[in-house]
C-alpha positions in Angstrom: 105.6 72.9 125.1 104.6 73.3 128.7 104.6 77.0 129.6 103.9 76.5 133.3 101.0 77.9 135.3 98.5 80.3 133.8 95.7 82.6 134.9 92.5 83.4 133.1 92.3 87.0 131.8 89.2 89.2 131.7 88.4 88.1 128.1 88.8 84.4 128.9 92.3 84.3 127.5 95.3 82.8 129.1 98.4 84.4 130.7 101.5 82.4 131.5 103.4 84.7 133.9 106.7 82.7 133.5 106.5 82.3 129.7 104.3 85.1 128.3 104.2 85.7 124.6 103.1 88.8 122.6 100.2 86.9 121.1 98.8 86.4 124.6 98.3 90.2 125.0 94.8 91.4 124.3 93.8 95.0 124.3 90.4 94.2 125.9 92.3 92.5 128.9 93.7 96.0 129.7 90.3 96.7 131.4 92.1 95.3 134.4 94.1 98.5 134.5 90.9 100.5 135.1 90.1 98.3 138.1 93.6 98.5 139.7 94.0 101.5 142.1 97.3 103.4 142.0 99.4 103.7 145.2 97.9 100.5 146.6 94.7 102.4 147.4 96.5 104.7 149.8 94.8 107.8 148.6 93.4 110.8 150.4 90.3 109.9 152.4 88.1 111.8 149.9 89.4 109.9 146.9 87.7 106.5 146.3 89.6 105.2 143.3 92.3 106.4 140.9 93.2 103.8 138.3 96.4 102.8 136.5 94.4 103.2 133.3 93.6 106.9 134.1 97.2 107.5 135.0 98.2 106.0 131.6 95.8 108.2 129.7 97.0 111.3 131.5 100.6 110.3 130.7 99.7 110.0 127.0 98.1 113.5 127.2 101.3 114.9 128.8 103.5 113.4 126.1 101.2 114.8 123.4 101.4 118.2 125.0 105.2 118.0 125.1 105.2 117.4 121.3 105.8 113.6 121.4 105.3 111.6 118.2 102.3 109.4 117.8 104.5 106.3 118.6 105.8 108.0 121.7 102.2 108.8 122.7 101.2 105.2 122.3 104.2 104.1 124.3 103.2 106.5 127.1 99.7 105.1 127.0 101.0 101.6 127.5 104.0 102.3 129.7 102.3 100.5 132.6 100.2 98.0 130.6 102.2 95.1 131.8 100.7 95.7 135.2 97.5 94.1 134.0 99.5 90.8 134.5 101.5 89.4 137.5 103.2 90.7 139.5 100.9 93.7 138.9 101.2 97.2 140.2 104.0 97.0 142.7 104.4 100.0 145.0 107.5 102.0 144.1 109.3 101.9 147.5 108.9 98.1 147.7 110.0 97.5 144.1 113.1 99.6 144.7 113.9 97.6 147.8 113.5 94.4 145.7 115.9 95.8 143.1 118.5 96.7 145.7 118.3 93.4 147.6 119.0 95.2 150.9 116.1 93.5 152.7 116.8 90.0 151.5 117.5 88.7 155.1 114.3 90.2 156.5 112.2 88.6 153.8 114.1 85.4 154.0 114.6 85.0 150.3 117.7 84.8 148.1 119.0 87.3 145.6 118.0 84.8 142.9 114.4 85.0 144.1 114.4 88.8 143.9 115.9 88.6 140.5 113.2 86.1 139.5 110.4 88.5 140.6 111.9 91.3 138.5 112.3 88.9 135.6 108.6 88.0 135.7 107.8 91.7 135.5 110.3 92.2 132.7 108.9 89.4 130.6 105.4 90.8 131.0 106.7 94.2 130.0 108.5 92.8 127.0 105.4 90.9 125.8 103.3 94.0 125.9 105.9 96.1 124.1 106.2 93.5 121.3 102.4 93.1 121.0 102.0 96.8 120.4 105.2 97.2 118.4 106.8 99.6 120.9 110.2 98.1 121.5 112.1 100.6 119.3 110.6 103.5 121.2 112.1 102.4 124.5 115.5 101.8 122.8 115.5 105.5 121.8 117.0 107.4 124.8 115.2 110.6 123.8 111.8 108.9 123.6 112.3 107.0 126.8 113.4 110.2 128.6 110.3 112.1 127.3 107.9 109.4 128.6 109.7 109.2 131.9 109.4 113.0 132.3 105.7 112.8 131.6 105.4 110.0 134.2 107.2 112.2 136.8 105.0 115.2 136.0 102.0 113.0 136.7 103.6 111.7 139.9 104.0 115.2 141.1 100.4 116.1 140.2 99.0 112.9 141.8 100.9 113.6 145.0 99.5 117.1 145.2 95.9 116.1 144.3 95.3 112.6 145.5 97.5 111.8 148.5 97.4 112.9 152.1 99.5 115.8 153.0 102.8 114.9 154.6 106.3 116.3 155.1 108.2 113.3 153.7 110.7 114.2 150.9 110.1 112.3 147.7 113.2 113.6 146.0 113.3 116.0 143.0 110.1 116.1 141.0 109.1 118.5 138.2 106.3 121.0 138.7 102.8 119.5 138.7 100.3 120.2 136.0 98.3 123.4 136.5 94.9 121.6 136.3 94.0 119.5 139.3 93.0 115.8 138.9 89.4 114.8 139.6 89.5 110.9 139.3 87.3 109.2 136.9 84.9 106.3 137.4 86.2 102.9 136.4 84.2 102.7 133.2 85.2 106.3 132.2 88.9 105.4 132.7 88.5 102.3 130.6 86.7 104.0 127.8 89.3 106.8 127.7 92.2 104.2 127.6 90.5 102.1 124.9 89.6 105.1 122.7 93.1 106.5 123.0 94.7 103.3 121.9 92.3 103.0 118.9 93.0 106.6 117.9 96.8 106.2 118.0 96.7 102.7 116.5 94.7 104.0 113.5 97.0 107.1 113.2 99.9 104.7 112.8 98.1 102.8 110.1 97.8 99.7 112.2 94.2 98.9 111.5 94.2 95.5 113.0 92.8 95.9 116.5 94.8 94.2 119.2 92.0 92.5 121.2 
């Protein structure tokens, strides 16, 4: 079966953005997340890099501190892992505009094209969740709310510590974490992400490494 265009991943594997499968997901390809900078690189001038992988690890820590189960911690660690694949880490304001369709005329694309972009993202997300057996976590409203809260706590903390000062209202956010973020180097972020996955995977009795 022709699965359409593909791209080569970090490990030499294949990713079919329009027809991804769980078996295409490799843990070692998640190194891409350590190389992708959050906020499109629009960080304070003193900050060189803050990766999606580091954000994911800090979300996992937050869920753990909130009393989340091991499975919820694993889901928190991988909540953005689909961003290792197209369409990647889309900036929040742009993605919300895509979802609303308000700016269709400006971009000269149809509503179907917008829905198609979101579908590509959704398929990548679904493949990652299936690969790491996380689907049931996101179907549980309590678990999903816990992980989302941790994500918002990190957003508030990152805004305080990593972004330029500005007076724009972001909407309601929880209090940031007391401890300030000092961003990690790429290799440190990857090691922390990889080790966290292996720890949680083993704790769940899933000894076969996803790589």
